[in-house]
C-alpha positions, 0 to 999 in steps of 0.5 A, a space after each residue: 791516886 796519891 797525886 790527886 790532892 796535890 793537883 787539886 791544891 795546885 788548881 785551887 792555888 792557881 784560881 786563888 792567885 789569878 783572879 781579878 779581885 782578891 777574896 779571902 781563902 776562907 770565903 773562897 773555900 766556903 764558896 767551893 763547898 757551896 758549889 759542891 753541895 749544890 752539885 750534890 743536891 742537884 744529883 740527889 733531888 734532880 732539881 736546882 737547890 735553893 740557897 736555903 737548902 745549900 746553907 742547910 746542907 753546909 750548916 751555915 747561914 743563908 747570908 754566909 753562903 750568898 756572900 761566898 758565892 758572890 765573892 767568886 763571881 767574875 767581875 762584869 764590865 759595865 759596857 758588856 752587852 746583856 741583850 742585843 735585839 735584831 734592830 742592832 741596838 744593844 743593852 749594856 749592863 750600864 743601862 741597867 744600873 740604877 743611879 742611886 746617887 741622884 735619888 738620894 740627893 733629892 731628899 738631901 736637897 729638900 732638907 738643905 732648902 728647908 734648913 736655909 728657909 729657917 733663916 728667912 723672915 716670915 714675909 720672905 718665906 711666904 713669898 718663896 713658898 707662893 712663888 716656887 712651891 705653889 707656882 704663882 707669878 710675881 704679879 699674883 703674889 703682889 696682888 695678894 699681899 698688896 705690894 708692887 711686882 717690883 717689890 716682890 722681885 726684890 724680896 725674892 732676889 734678896 731671900 734667895 741670896 740670903 738662902 745661898 749662904 746656908 746651902 
């Protein structure tokens, strides 16, 4: 019986020192306490406890428990299959990861374009807005403002070149 604490200590040290990602000892201890509390609550209530119930049992916040439990999870490869249908095509973790970078770039590009357009004359702004935001042709723009299509093309080209300096 006296060897149990030493064995438990050695097991914890092994688990702490042989993982793919280093996690602080206090965070790991909190996670193990949360797992123990979870088992205790399952035995007591015969159902899976919620995060709130585990946090209440440990007198911690939901966030502290959640972070601790996430910290001890093993990392998953992006190329690990998570679903495999009978047709032979597998769905990997990578397929389920959303590309937030491209989503965020769209608003940044919009702001950049608006800022660059501030450096144009009213005539150039008007032509670019009709051409690219309203989807009109150079001929339609030329007819509306009373100049030739070649002049619209030249103004458009100059305006875009001027904007490139600010993008």
